[in-house]
N, C-alpha and C positions, 0 to 999 in steps of 0.2 A: 591698222598700223603696220607699216612695212618694216621688216627686220632684215638686216644684212648679216649673213653668217660667214665667219672666217674658218677656213679649213687649212690644215698643213699636212704634209706627207708623213705617214708612219714609215720611216725608212727601214725598219726591221721586217716589214711585211710588204715591201715594194721593190720592184726591179725595173731598171731602164736598160733594155738589151737591144741587140741588133744582130743581123747575119748578112753575110755577103757570099757570093759564089766564088769558089777557089778552083782554078784550073778548069773552070766551066763545067765541072762534074760533081762537086760537093760544096758544102757550106762551112764557113768559119763563123763561129758565134762569139760574141763579146758582150760586155756590159760596162756600165759606169758605176763605180762604188760610192761616189760622193755626189749628192744632189739634194735639192730642196725646192719647195714651191710655196707660194701663197695663192690660195684660191678663194674667191669671194662669190657668194651666191645670194640672191634675194630669197629669204627664207631658206628652204632646202631644195629649191628648184634649180637643178643643174643645167637647165636650158638657158639660165641667166649667168652662167659661170664666167668669171674673169680669171684667167690663169697667168701667173708669172712664174716660170720655171728657170732655174739655173743648174748647170752641171759643171763640176770640176773636170775639165778635159784631161788632166793628168791622171785621173783615177780610172782610166780605161784599162780593162783586163780582158785578155783573150785566151789565157792559158799558156802563153809562150812569152817569156821575159824579153827575148830579143825582138820579137814582133811588136810587143807593147812599146819598147823603146823607139822602134822605127815609127810607130803610129804617133808617138808624142813629139817626134821631130819635125823638121821643116817640110818633109815630103807630104805630111798629113796634117795633124792638128796644130803643130808649131806652138806648143803649150807655153814656151818662154815668152812669146809675144801675144798669145791669145789664150788667157787662162780659163775663160769660161765659154760654155755653149749656153745660149739662152733661147727660150721660147716664150713669146707673149701672144696670148690669144686676142683675136679681134671679133670673132663671131662664133656662135654655136647654133647648129640647126638640128632639130629633132627629126629623125628619119622615120620612126614608127613609134607605136605605143608600147613596144617591148624593150625599151631602154637603149635603142641605137641612136647615136648622135654623130654629126660631122663637126669636128672642131677645126676651125681655120685660124691661122696665126702666123707670126713672123719668127722663123728660125734663124738664129745668127751663129755662124761659125767662122773662125779666121777673119772676123771683121766684116763678113759678107752676110747680108740679110735677104732672105727670100721667103715669099709666102708659101705655106704648105697646108695640105689637108690631112687630118688624122681621123681615123674611124674609132669611135669610142663606144664600148658596150658597158652600160651601167649595170652593176651586179646587185645593187640594193643598198639599204642602210640597216645597220644592226648595232647593238651594244655589246661590248666585250664584258667578261666577268667582273671587270673593275669599274664598270659604269661609263666607259668612254664610248661616245657615239662615233661609228665608223661608216664610211661610204667606200664601196669598192668599184673599180673600173678595170677594163682591159682596153689598151690603146694599141692600135696598129696603123701602119702606113708605109709608104716607100718614097725614097728620094733618090736623085742622081747626085752622087758625091762631087762630080765635076762642077756642079753649079756653085759649090762653095770653095773651089780651088783645091780640092783634094784629088789631084789628077794623076798622082804617081801610078805607074803600071809597068808591066813587062810582057813582051810577046812570048808565046809558048810554041813549041815545035809543031804541034798539031793544028796551029792556027788559033786565033782568038787571043785573049788576054789572061794574065795570071789571076787578076782580081776583077770581079764585075764592077761596073760603074753604079749599078743599082744596089741600094742598101735597104733592107727590110727592117723596119722599126717594130719592136714588140715590147710592150710595157705592161706590167701589172702594178696597179697603184691602189693603195689603201690610204684614204684621207681621214684625219681626226678632226672632229668638230671642236673648234677653239672658242666658240661662243658667239653671241649675237650682239648687235647694237641697233638702236632704233634709228632708222633712216629718216623717218618723218621729223623727229626732234632735231636731227642733225641739219636737215634741210631748212627747218624754221629758224634755227639759230644762225645759219649762214645768211639767211635773208635779213634777219635783224641786224647782223653785223654790217651788211651792205647799207642798210638804212641809216645806221649810226655814222658810217663813213660819208 
């Protein structure tokens, strides 16, 4: 009997972060403070995972209030017109037996959707002291921000640009098991409904 498991993000133990090169010599790091996701797996097999993630674009924090306001404005995320960043998975590929996966999906920012690949390391499943079942992951990847219209930049005296086009994604995610439902019964009931119609 096939069971579908729903997972949600434990936000107090998760982080969605990024870094970009600044002046071509150092990195600026940032994160988003408000986000959530629905993840569904067959049983507890994360090779079958379906992921729907949303991020509040205005929750960006980089440690500098003026820079954060600039990032929320029309030069970058334009949060007045594009409140959310979303990622919807379309395939998961297991790379080895040690918990490495490739997660492919559609990333949408500023109304532009592009296919991206993320590398996922599965940390395992465990129960916390209160009996909640958790699954842990480290997610990484890189994108070119220009592909989503985040093209603002400035030239520097030594040549090159103030901010790199490449953005490195780095996330630590802890999921909570929200329970299972029986896929076999659901499938049978949907077939019966079609027969009645």
